[in-house]
ZABADREN-738168 format. One record per residue (C-alpha): residue number from 1; residue in three letters; x, y, z negated. Coordinates in steps of 0.25 Angstrom, whole numbers, plus 5000, padded with zeros to 4 digits. Layout:
N
@seq->NUM; type->ALA; c1->X; c2->Y; c3->Z .
...
***
This chain:
148
@seq->1; type->MET; c1->5358; c2->4919; c3->5119 .
@seq->2; type->TYR; c1->5348; c2->4918; c3->5107 .
@seq->3; type->ARG; c1->5349; c2->4903; c3->5100 .
@seq->4; type->HIS; c1->5339; c2->4904; c3->5089 .
@seq->5; type->VAL; c1->5329; c2->4914; c3->5086 .
@seq->6; type->LEU; c1->5323; c2->4919; c3->5074 .
@seq->7; type->ILE; c1->5310; c2->4923; c3->5074 .
@seq->8; type->PRO; c1->5303; c2->4930; c3->5061 .
@seq->9; type->THR; c1->5289; c2->4932; c3->5062 .
@seq->10; type->ASP; c1->5277; c2->4937; c3->5054 .
@seq->11; type->GLY; c1->5267; c2->4930; c3->5060 .
@seq->12; type->SER; c1->5261; c2->4943; c3->5067 .
@seq->13; type->GLU; c1->5257; c2->4948; c3->5083 .
@seq->14; type->LEU; c1->5268; c2->4953; c3->5084 .
@seq->15; type->ALA; c1->5274; c2->4945; c3->5079 .
@seq->16; type->GLY; c1->5272; c2->4933; c3->5086 .
@seq->17; type->ARG; c1->5275; c2->4938; c3->5096 .
@seq->18; type->ALA; c1->5290; c2->4940; c3->5093 .
@seq->19; type->VAL; c1->5290; c2->4927; c3->5092 .
@seq->20; type->ARG; c1->5285; c2->4924; c3->5106 .
@seq->21; type->HIS; c1->5294; c2->4933; c3->5110 .
@seq->22; type->GLY; c1->5306; c2->4927; c3->5103 .
@seq->23; type->LEU; c1->5300; c2->4913; c3->5105 .
@seq->24; type->ALA; c1->5304; c2->4916; c3->5122 .
@seq->25; type->LEU; c1->5314; c2->4921; c3->5120 .
@seq->26; type->ALA; c1->5320; c2->4909; c3->5111 .
@seq->27; type->LYS; c1->5314; c2->4901; c3->5124 .
@seq->28; type->LEU; c1->5320; c2->4908; c3->5134 .
@seq->29; type->VAL; c1->5336; c2->4908; c3->5127 .
@seq->30; type->GLY; c1->5335; c2->4894; c3->5122 .
@seq->31; type->ALA; c1->5336; c2->4899; c3->5108 .
@seq->32; type->LYS; c1->5328; c2->4892; c3->5095 .
@seq->33; type->VAL; c1->5319; c2->4899; c3->5085 .
@seq->34; type->THR; c1->5318; c2->4901; c3->5071 .
@seq->35; type->ALA; c1->5302; c2->4908; c3->5068 .
@seq->36; type->LEU; c1->5302; c2->4914; c3->5055 .
@seq->37; type->THR; c1->5291; c2->4919; c3->5045 .
@seq->38; type->VAL; c1->5297; c2->4926; c3->5032 .
@seq->39; type->GLU; c1->5285; c2->4927; c3->5021 .
@seq->40; type->PRO; c1->5288; c2->4936; c3->5009 .
@seq->41; type->SER; c1->5292; c2->4929; c3->4995 .
@seq->42; type->PHE; c1->5280; c2->4928; c3->4982 .
@seq->43; type->ASP; c1->5278; c2->4939; c3->4976 .
@seq->44; type->VAL; c1->5275; c2->4939; c3->4962 .
@seq->45; type->TYR; c1->5267; c2->4953; c3->4962 .
@seq->46; type->THR; c1->5259; c2->4948; c3->4972 .
@seq->47; type->VAL; c1->5254; c2->4941; c3->4962 .
@seq->48; type->PRO; c1->5241; c2->4947; c3->4955 .
@seq->49; type->ALA; c1->5241; c2->4947; c3->4939 .
@seq->50; type->SER; c1->5230; c2->4939; c3->4936 .
@seq->51; type->ARG; c1->5238; c2->4928; c3->4946 .
@seq->52; type->VAL; c1->5253; c2->4926; c3->4937 .
@seq->53; type->TYR; c1->5251; c2->4916; c3->4931 .
@seq->54; type->GLU; c1->5248; c2->4908; c3->4942 .
@seq->55; type->MET; c1->5260; c2->4914; c3->4951 .
@seq->56; type->SER; c1->5264; c2->4901; c3->4955 .
@seq->57; type->GLY; c1->5253; c2->4897; c3->4962 .
@seq->58; type->ALA; c1->5253; c2->4912; c3->4972 .
@seq->59; type->PHE; c1->5269; c2->4908; c3->4973 .
@seq->60; type->ALA; c1->5265; c2->4896; c3->4980 .
@seq->61; type->GLU; c1->5252; c2->4904; c3->4986 .
@seq->62; type->HIS; c1->5260; c2->4912; c3->4990 .
@seq->63; type->ALA; c1->5271; c2->4902; c3->4998 .
@seq->64; type->ALA; c1->5261; c2->4894; c3->5001 .
@seq->65; type->ARG; c1->5252; c2->4906; c3->5010 .
@seq->66; type->ALA; c1->5269; c2->4908; c3->5016 .
@seq->67; type->LYS; c1->5272; c2->4899; c3->5020 .
@seq->68; type->ALA; c1->5258; c2->4896; c3->5028 .
@seq->69; type->HIS; c1->5258; c2->4908; c3->5034 .
@seq->70; type->ALA; c1->5273; c2->4905; c3->5038 .
@seq->71; type->GLN; c1->5270; c2->4892; c3->5044 .
@seq->72; type->GLY; c1->5258; c2->4897; c3->5051 .
@seq->73; type->ILE; c1->5267; c2->4907; c3->5059 .
@seq->74; type->LEU; c1->5278; c2->4898; c3->5059 .
@seq->75; type->ASP; c1->5269; c2->4887; c3->5067 .
@seq->76; type->ALA; c1->5264; c2->4896; c3->5076 .
@seq->77; type->ILE; c1->5278; c2->4900; c3->5080 .
@seq->78; type->ALA; c1->5284; c2->4886; c3->5081 .
@seq->79; type->GLU; c1->5271; c2->4883; c3->5089 .
@seq->80; type->GLU; c1->5275; c2->4893; c3->5100 .
@seq->81; type->ALA; c1->5292; c2->4890; c3->5099 .
@seq->82; type->ARG; c1->5287; c2->4875; c3->5103 .
@seq->83; type->ALA; c1->5278; c2->4877; c3->5114 .
@seq->84; type->ALA; c1->5288; c2->4889; c3->5117 .
@seq->85; type->GLY; c1->5299; c2->4878; c3->5118 .
@seq->86; type->VAL; c1->5308; c2->4885; c3->5108 .
@seq->87; type->ALA; c1->5313; c2->4878; c3->5097 .
@seq->88; type->CYS; c1->5310; c2->4884; c3->5082 .
@seq->89; type->GLU; c1->5310; c2->4884; c3->5068 .
@seq->90; type->THR; c1->5303; c2->4893; c3->5059 .
@seq->91; type->VAL; c1->5305; c2->4897; c3->5045 .
@seq->92; type->GLN; c1->5297; c2->4905; c3->5034 .
@seq->93; type->VAL; c1->5305; c2->4914; c3->5025 .
@seq->94; type->GLU; c1->5303; c2->4917; c3->5011 .
@seq->95; type->GLN; c1->5308; c2->4933; c3->5011 .
@seq->96; type->ASP; c1->5302; c2->4945; c3->5006 .
@seq->97; type->HIS; c1->5311; c2->4954; c3->5017 .
@seq->98; type->PRO; c1->5306; c2->4946; c3->5029 .
@seq->99; type->TYR; c1->5317; c2->4954; c3->5037 .
@seq->100; type->GLN; c1->5328; c2->4946; c3->5029 .
@seq->101; type->GLY; c1->5320; c2->4934; c3->5028 .
@seq->102; type->ILE; c1->5322; c2->4936; c3->5045 .
@seq->103; type->ILE; c1->5336; c2->4938; c3->5046 .
@seq->104; type->ASP; c1->5341; c2->4926; c3->5033 .
@seq->105; type->THR; c1->5332; c2->4916; c3->5042 .
@seq->106; type->ALA; c1->5339; c2->4922; c3->5056 .
@seq->107; type->GLU; c1->5353; c2->4918; c3->5047 .
@seq->108; type->GLN; c1->5352; c2->4907; c3->5042 .
@seq->109; type->ARG; c1->5347; c2->4900; c3->5053 .
@seq->110; type->GLY; c1->5356; c2->4906; c3->5064 .
@seq->111; type->CYS; c1->5347; c2->4914; c3->5072 .
@seq->112; type->ASP; c1->5353; c2->4924; c3->5084 .
@seq->113; type->LEU; c1->5341; c2->4931; c3->5085 .
@seq->114; type->ILE; c1->5329; c2->4937; c3->5079 .
@seq->115; type->VAL; c1->5315; c2->4940; c3->5086 .
@seq->116; type->MET; c1->5307; c2->4948; c3->5077 .
@seq->117; type->ALA; c1->5295; c2->4956; c3->5079 .
@seq->118; type->SER; c1->5292; c2->4971; c3->5076 .
@seq->119; type->HIS; c1->5282; c2->4979; c3->5072 .
@seq->120; type->GLY; c1->5285; c2->4989; c3->5077 .
@seq->121; type->ARG; c1->5283; c2->4999; c3->5066 .
@seq->122; type->SER; c1->5285; c2->5015; c3->5066 .
@seq->123; type->GLY; c1->5286; c2->5028; c3->5057 .
@seq->124; type->ILE; c1->5283; c2->5026; c3->5044 .
@seq->125; type->ALA; c1->5279; c2->5011; c3->5041 .
@seq->126; type->ALA; c1->5292; c2->5008; c3->5047 .
@seq->127; type->ILE; c1->5299; c2->5014; c3->5037 .
@seq->128; type->VAL; c1->5289; c2->5010; c3->5024 .
@seq->129; type->LEU; c1->5288; c2->4996; c3->5031 .
@seq->130; type->GLY; c1->5300; c2->4994; c3->5037 .
@seq->131; type->SER; c1->5303; c2->4983; c3->5047 .
@seq->132; type->VAL; c1->5305; c2->4967; c3->5046 .
@seq->133; type->THR; c1->5311; c2->4971; c3->5059 .
@seq->134; type->THR; c1->5320; c2->4983; c3->5057 .
@seq->135; type->LYS; c1->5325; c2->4975; c3->5045 .
@seq->136; type->VAL; c1->5329; c2->4962; c3->5053 .
@seq->137; type->LEU; c1->5336; c2->4972; c3->5063 .
@seq->138; type->THR; c1->5343; c2->4979; c3->5053 .
@seq->139; type->HIS; c1->5348; c2->4969; c3->5045 .
@seq->140; type->THR; c1->5351; c2->4957; c3->5055 .
@seq->141; type->LYS; c1->5364; c2->4953; c3->5064 .
@seq->142; type->ILE; c1->5354; c2->4946; c3->5071 .
@seq->143; type->PRO; c1->5349; c2->4952; c3->5085 .
@seq->144; type->VAL; c1->5334; c2->4954; c3->5084 .
@seq->145; type->LEU; c1->5323; c2->4955; c3->5095 .
@seq->146; type->VAL; c1->5312; c2->4962; c3->5091 .
@seq->147; type->TYR; c1->5300; c2->4959; c3->5098 .
@seq->148; type->HIS; c1->5289; c2->4973; c3->5097 .
***
């Protein structure tokens, strides 16, 4: 049925429940997993004017924080997968549009299912903020299982 499941996560509690669901599904069908976090790229406009002369240092600081954040999330998922007996690779991607990072990774790695959480925004929040899950659903041809 499914051979390679992509499980993107932002490290939130809801995403953690989707991770556990995705790992259980992968174990059930004998699929391998790729766990993914998408971190935003360095935004020069977030550097205060007083620190512009330290731009390279600010960039390095951002990169180190993003890597450490992602590594913490991914290490925990890799351990969960190991405990469940599921083969798991971990990937950190830098992309300003998380949905695009998710889709690109799924395509590049040959994933045949994406399992992800939805925070379930509705009303004005859904219109203004959008939803990474909604964007993945509308921009990919890969099946998506949404955990809510």
